[in-house]
C-alpha positions as CSV (number, residue, x, y, z in Angstrom):
1,M,41.2,-109.7,62.2
2,R,37.6,-109.2,61.5
3,I,34.1,-110.7,62.2
4,V,32.8,-112.0,59.0
5,S,29.3,-113.1,60.0
6,V,27.2,-113.8,63.1
7,R,24.2,-116.1,62.9
8,D,21.8,-117.0,65.7
9,A,18.9,-119.4,66.3
10,V,16.5,-120.5,69.0
11,V,16.3,-124.1,69.9
12,P,14.2,-125.9,72.6
13,I,15.7,-127.6,75.7
14,A,12.2,-128.6,76.8
15,S,11.9,-131.3,79.5
16,A,9.2,-132.5,81.9
17,I,11.7,-132.1,84.8
18,A,11.3,-129.5,87.6
19,N,13.3,-128.2,90.5
20,A,11.9,-126.6,93.6
21,Y,11.2,-123.3,91.8
22,I,10.5,-123.9,88.1
23,D,9.8,-126.5,85.5
24,F,11.6,-126.7,82.2
25,S,8.7,-127.6,79.9
26,R,9.0,-124.4,77.8
27,M,12.7,-123.6,78.2
28,T,14.7,-122.5,75.1
29,A,18.3,-121.6,74.3
30,S,20.0,-119.3,71.9
31,V,22.8,-120.8,69.8
32,V,25.2,-118.7,67.7
33,A,27.8,-119.2,65.0
34,V,30.5,-116.5,64.7
35,E,32.8,-116.6,61.7
36,V,36.1,-114.9,62.2
37,E,38.8,-114.1,59.6
38,A,42.4,-113.7,60.7
39,A,45.2,-112.0,58.9
40,G,46.1,-114.0,55.8
41,G,42.5,-114.9,55.1
42,R,42.2,-118.0,57.4
43,R,38.6,-118.4,58.6
44,V,37.1,-120.3,61.5
45,T,33.7,-120.6,63.0
46,G,33.1,-120.5,66.8
47,Y,29.9,-121.7,68.4
48,G,28.1,-120.6,71.6
49,F,24.9,-121.2,73.5
50,N,23.4,-120.2,76.9
51,S,23.2,-122.5,79.9
52,N,20.0,-124.0,81.2
53,G,17.8,-122.0,83.4
54,R,17.7,-118.9,81.3
55,Y,15.7,-118.5,78.1
56,A,16.9,-117.7,74.5
57,Q,17.7,-114.0,73.8
58,P,17.0,-113.4,70.1
59,G,15.8,-109.8,70.6
60,L,18.9,-108.6,72.5
61,L,21.2,-110.5,70.2
62,R,19.8,-109.1,67.0
63,E,18.9,-105.6,68.1
64,R,22.1,-104.7,70.0
65,F,24.9,-107.1,70.5
66,I,25.3,-108.8,67.1
67,P,25.3,-105.4,65.2
68,R,27.9,-104.0,67.5
69,L,30.0,-107.2,67.2
70,L,29.9,-107.0,63.4
71,E,31.1,-103.4,63.5
72,T,34.3,-104.4,65.4
73,S,37.5,-105.3,63.5
74,G,41.2,-104.7,63.4
75,D,43.4,-104.0,66.4
76,A,40.5,-104.2,68.8
77,L,40.3,-108.0,68.1
78,V,44.0,-108.8,68.3
79,H,45.6,-110.1,71.4
80,A,49.2,-109.4,72.3
81,D,50.1,-113.0,71.2
82,G,48.7,-112.2,67.7
83,G,45.5,-114.3,68.2
84,L,41.9,-113.3,68.6
85,D,41.2,-111.3,71.7
86,P,37.5,-111.7,72.8
87,A,38.0,-108.9,75.3
88,G,38.1,-106.4,72.5
89,A,34.9,-107.8,71.1
90,W,33.3,-107.8,74.5
91,A,34.1,-104.1,75.0
92,A,32.5,-103.3,71.6
93,M,29.3,-105.3,72.5
94,M,29.0,-103.4,75.8
95,R,29.4,-100.0,74.2
96,N,26.6,-97.6,75.3
97,E,25.3,-100.0,78.0
98,K,24.7,-98.4,81.4
99,P,26.3,-100.1,84.5
100,G,24.0,-102.3,86.5
101,G,21.0,-104.2,85.3
102,H,22.8,-107.5,85.0
103,G,19.8,-109.5,83.7
104,D,19.1,-111.0,80.4
105,R,21.7,-109.0,78.5
106,S,24.4,-110.9,80.4
107,V,23.1,-114.1,78.8
108,A,23.1,-112.6,75.3
109,V,26.7,-111.3,75.7
110,G,27.7,-114.6,77.2
111,V,26.5,-116.6,74.2
112,L,28.6,-114.5,71.8
113,D,31.6,-114.5,74.2
114,M,31.5,-118.4,74.2
115,A,31.6,-118.4,70.4
116,L,34.5,-115.9,70.3
117,W,36.6,-118.0,72.6
118,D,35.9,-121.1,70.6
119,A,37.1,-119.2,67.5
120,A,40.1,-117.8,69.3
121,A,41.3,-121.3,70.3
122,K,40.6,-122.7,66.8
123,L,42.7,-119.9,65.2
124,A,45.5,-120.7,67.6
125,G,45.1,-124.4,66.8
126,V,44.8,-125.5,70.4
127,P,42.1,-126.5,72.9
128,L,40.6,-123.7,74.8
129,W,41.9,-125.0,78.1
130,K,45.4,-124.7,76.8
131,L,44.9,-121.3,75.4
132,L,43.6,-120.1,78.8
133,A,46.5,-121.8,80.6
134,D,49.0,-120.1,78.4
135,R,47.5,-116.7,78.5
136,Y,46.3,-116.5,82.1
137,N,47.8,-119.3,84.2
138,G,51.5,-119.4,83.4
139,G,51.1,-122.3,81.1
140,R,49.7,-124.5,83.9
141,A,46.6,-126.7,83.2
142,D,45.1,-129.4,85.4
143,E,45.6,-132.9,84.1
144,A,41.9,-133.6,84.7
145,A,38.9,-131.9,86.2
146,W,36.7,-133.1,89.1
147,V,33.1,-133.4,88.0
148,Y,29.9,-134.3,89.8
149,A,26.7,-135.6,88.4
150,A,23.7,-133.2,88.9
151,G,20.2,-134.7,88.7
152,G,17.6,-135.8,91.1
153,Y,15.0,-133.6,89.6
154,Y,11.3,-133.9,90.3
155,Y,9.4,-135.7,87.6
156,P,5.8,-136.7,87.4
157,G,5.4,-140.1,89.0
158,K,9.1,-140.4,90.1
159,D,9.4,-142.1,93.4
160,V,12.4,-142.7,95.8
161,A,13.3,-146.0,94.2
162,Q,13.6,-144.3,90.8
163,L,15.7,-141.5,92.3
164,V,18.1,-144.1,93.8
165,E,18.3,-145.9,90.5
166,E,19.1,-142.7,88.7
167,M,22.0,-142.0,91.1
168,R,23.2,-145.6,90.7
169,R,23.5,-144.9,87.0
170,Y,25.7,-141.9,87.6
171,L,28.0,-144.0,89.8
172,D,28.2,-146.6,87.1
173,L,29.3,-143.9,84.7
174,G,32.3,-143.1,86.8
175,Y,31.0,-140.2,89.0
176,T,31.8,-140.4,92.7
177,T,29.7,-137.4,93.8
178,V,26.1,-136.7,92.9
179,K,23.7,-133.8,93.5
180,M,19.9,-134.0,93.9
181,K,17.1,-131.4,94.1
182,I,15.3,-130.7,97.4
183,G,12.7,-128.1,98.5
184,G,9.7,-129.8,96.9
185,A,8.1,-129.7,93.5
186,P,6.3,-126.4,92.8
187,G,3.2,-126.0,95.0
188,T,4.3,-128.5,97.7
189,P,4.1,-127.0,101.3
190,P,7.6,-126.6,102.8
191,K,6.9,-128.8,105.9
192,E,5.7,-131.7,103.8
193,A,8.5,-131.2,101.3
194,L,11.2,-131.4,104.0
195,A,9.9,-134.7,105.4
196,E,9.8,-136.2,101.9
197,D,13.2,-134.8,101.0
198,L,14.8,-136.2,104.1
199,R,13.5,-139.7,103.1
200,R,14.9,-139.1,99.6
201,I,18.3,-137.9,101.0
202,E,18.6,-140.9,103.4
203,A,17.8,-143.3,100.5
204,V,20.6,-141.8,98.3
205,L,23.0,-141.8,101.3
206,G,22.3,-145.5,101.6
207,L,23.5,-146.0,98.1
208,L,26.6,-144.0,98.9
209,G,27.4,-146.1,101.9
210,G,26.4,-143.2,104.3
211,D,29.1,-140.9,103.0
212,G,27.5,-137.5,103.0
213,S,30.6,-135.9,101.4
214,R,29.6,-137.6,98.2
215,L,26.1,-135.9,98.1
216,A,25.1,-132.3,97.5
217,V,21.6,-130.9,97.7
218,D,20.1,-128.0,95.8
219,V,17.1,-125.9,96.8
220,N,17.2,-123.5,93.8
221,G,16.5,-120.4,95.9
222,R,13.1,-121.4,97.1
223,F,13.4,-121.0,100.9
224,G,13.0,-118.1,103.2
225,L,15.3,-117.8,106.2
226,H,13.1,-119.8,108.6
227,T,12.6,-122.8,106.3
228,A,16.3,-122.6,105.3
229,L,17.3,-122.8,109.0
230,V,14.9,-125.7,109.7
231,C,16.3,-127.6,106.8
232,A,19.9,-126.7,107.7
233,A,19.4,-128.2,111.2
234,A,18.0,-131.4,109.6
235,L,20.9,-131.6,107.1
236,Q,23.8,-130.8,109.4
237,P,24.3,-134.3,110.8
238,F,24.6,-135.8,107.3
239,G,27.9,-133.9,106.5
240,L,26.9,-133.2,102.9
241,R,29.3,-132.0,100.2
242,W,27.2,-128.8,100.2
243,Y,23.8,-127.2,100.7
244,E,23.1,-125.2,97.6
245,E,21.2,-122.0,97.0
246,P,18.7,-122.4,99.9
247,L,17.8,-118.7,99.7
248,D,17.1,-116.0,97.1
249,P,20.5,-115.5,95.4
250,L,20.4,-111.7,95.9
251,D,19.5,-111.8,99.6
252,Y,23.1,-111.5,100.9
253,A,22.3,-110.5,104.5
254,T,20.1,-113.5,104.9
255,H,22.8,-115.8,103.5
256,A,25.1,-114.3,106.1
257,T,22.7,-115.2,108.8
258,L,22.3,-118.8,107.5
259,A,26.1,-119.2,107.4
260,E,26.3,-118.3,111.1
261,H,24.1,-121.3,111.9
262,Y,25.2,-123.9,109.4
263,A,28.8,-125.0,109.7
264,P,29.1,-127.3,106.7
265,P,29.7,-126.0,103.2
266,L,27.2,-123.8,101.4
267,A,27.1,-123.2,97.6
268,T,25.6,-120.4,95.6
269,G,26.3,-118.0,92.8
270,E,24.8,-119.6,89.7
271,N,22.2,-116.8,89.5
272,L,24.6,-113.9,89.8
273,F,25.6,-112.5,86.4
274,S,28.4,-110.0,86.9
275,M,31.6,-109.4,88.8
276,Q,29.8,-106.7,90.8
277,D,27.1,-109.0,91.9
278,A,29.7,-111.6,92.8
279,R,31.7,-109.0,94.8
280,N,28.6,-108.1,96.8
281,L,28.1,-111.7,97.6
282,I,31.7,-112.0,98.8
283,R,31.5,-108.8,100.8
284,H,28.0,-109.3,102.4
285,G,26.9,-112.9,102.1
286,G,28.9,-114.3,105.0
287,L,30.5,-117.0,102.9
288,R,33.6,-118.7,104.1
289,P,36.6,-119.1,101.8
290,D,37.9,-122.3,103.5
291,R,34.8,-124.3,102.7
292,D,32.0,-122.7,100.6
293,V,31.5,-123.1,96.9
294,L,31.0,-120.4,94.2
295,Q,29.0,-121.5,91.2
296,F,29.1,-118.5,88.8
297,D,28.4,-119.7,85.3
298,P,30.4,-117.9,82.6
299,A,27.9,-118.7,79.9
300,L,25.2,-116.8,81.7
301,A,27.3,-114.0,83.2
302,Y,28.7,-112.0,80.3
303,G,31.1,-114.8,79.4
304,L,34.7,-115.6,80.1
305,V,35.9,-112.0,79.8
306,E,33.8,-111.1,82.8
307,Y,34.6,-114.4,84.6
308,L,38.3,-113.4,84.5
309,R,37.5,-110.2,86.3
310,T,35.5,-112.2,88.8
311,L,38.5,-114.4,89.5
312,D,40.7,-111.4,90.0
313,M,38.2,-109.9,92.4
314,L,38.0,-113.2,94.4
315,R,41.8,-113.3,94.8
316,L,41.8,-109.8,96.2
317,H,39.3,-111.0,98.8
318,G,41.3,-114.0,99.8
319,W,39.4,-116.7,97.7
320,S,41.2,-119.4,95.7
321,P,39.9,-120.3,92.2
322,R,39.7,-123.8,93.6
323,R,36.5,-122.7,95.5
324,C,34.9,-122.1,92.1
325,V,32.8,-124.9,90.6
326,P,30.8,-123.5,87.7
327,H,27.1,-124.2,87.1
328,G,25.9,-125.4,83.7
329,G,27.5,-128.7,83.0
330,H,28.8,-127.6,79.6
331,Q,32.1,-127.9,77.7
332,F,32.9,-124.2,77.9
333,A,33.0,-124.2,81.7
334,L,34.9,-127.5,81.7
335,N,37.7,-126.0,79.6
336,I,37.8,-123.0,81.9
337,A,38.1,-125.2,85.0
338,V,41.0,-127.1,83.5
339,G,42.9,-124.2,82.0
340,L,42.4,-121.8,85.0
341,G,42.7,-124.3,87.8
342,L,39.2,-124.1,89.2
343,G,37.8,-126.6,91.7
344,G,35.8,-128.6,89.2
345,N,32.7,-128.5,87.1
346,E,29.0,-129.5,87.1
347,S,27.8,-132.3,84.8
348,Y,24.3,-133.3,83.6
349,P,24.5,-136.9,82.4
350,E,20.8,-137.3,81.7
351,V,19.2,-133.9,81.4
352,F,19.5,-130.7,79.3
353,A,20.6,-132.6,76.2
354,P,22.2,-131.8,73.9
355,F,23.9,-128.9,75.7
356,G,24.8,-130.6,78.9
357,G,27.6,-133.1,79.0
358,F,31.0,-133.3,77.4
359,A,32.8,-134.8,74.4
360,D,31.7,-138.3,73.5
361,A,35.1,-139.9,73.9
362,T,35.9,-138.4,77.3
363,P,34.7,-140.9,80.0
364,V,34.5,-140.0,83.6
365,A,36.9,-142.1,85.7
366,E,36.9,-141.9,89.6
367,G,35.0,-138.6,89.4
368,R,37.4,-136.9,87.1
369,I,37.5,-136.2,83.3
370,R,40.5,-135.6,81.0
371,M,40.2,-133.1,78.2
372,P,40.5,-134.1,74.6
373,D,43.3,-132.4,72.5
374,L,40.9,-130.7,70.1
375,P,41.1,-127.1,68.8
376,G,38.5,-124.8,70.4
377,I,36.0,-125.8,73.0
378,G,35.4,-129.2,71.4
379,F,31.8,-129.0,70.3
380,E,32.6,-131.0,67.2
381,A,33.4,-134.0,69.3
382,K,30.0,-134.0,71.0
383,G,27.8,-135.7,68.4
384,D,24.3,-134.7,69.5
385,L,25.2,-131.1,70.1
386,Y,27.2,-130.7,66.9
387,A,24.2,-132.2,65.0
388,V,22.1,-129.3,66.3
389,L,24.8,-126.8,65.3
390,R,25.0,-128.3,61.8
391,R,21.3,-128.3,61.4
392,E,21.0,-124.6,62.4
393,F,24.1,-123.2,60.7
394,G,25.1,-125.7,58.0
């Protein structure tokens, strides 16, 4: 088993949308193609990319992680079942890296990790979700994954009527649960933003027949404790599916204080990029394993090798994998959700193209999606994304 070649490129995911903290007008992503040769000379190419919200990492990839990956071969890449083992490649990529500092390097490693898992499943001739079920979940895979439609971004000139129409389109696509941004466009005073967002929330709830369990809201870490508590008091009567990332993602003690005052579900974790950071959240963030939602994104957090460690840590602390609903809205996390029995997956029906969204022939039905029986992650069955991969890598 050997790594034949690794190629990378930077592509734009620019969009005029914004959440409460950033706009995406200059956002980029790294894409990679990793060619692997198995014993007997069979070759496959695995693809990877980073999730939205973090920028491309060409420097880290080319200076550190790709060279280390290319130096790795033989037994280090072979799993006990005879297939490709991304864990061996992961260990090689992280050689000579100090503990801590889980920032942009976790994104660079995650991009390569995704491609290695794509290649591993292709070499095995099975979908990634099945490979994961067989290796790590006793052969058990979910028949379908629960997915929710994330959107409701701020956009120049977008009014409440347009927001409601956007959410209506998601329902027409087969989603039953939707998520919208709150906290105000960048530069909006919090008090004014809250009043406007309550009007936006009430309008969407009207579309949902008043069922708050079908609506989640996302602050993207903009609030301090006082504003988060004021907003929580206003939201509590709605009975929302969850109140997402109201606070800085690393401020665990303040999360714990908020959890003491807000009984409905909270959600966070998309901006934590290691098992150690996730463990600190579980130990100190006051989150409740019977209701709260963990959104660690394997594509941003050193990849699936690290995500498996995170799941082991969660079990030791009394958390079920069903409380995990990864951020990112991409096919990699969807395969992981199905194969490892997570609680579901995010979806971006209208934003972050071509990386968001799933295979073209996998419609959403009653809020759930069935996986295609395609070797690997299934990028080849997502026309717009595969067109980018072909353009960059031939």
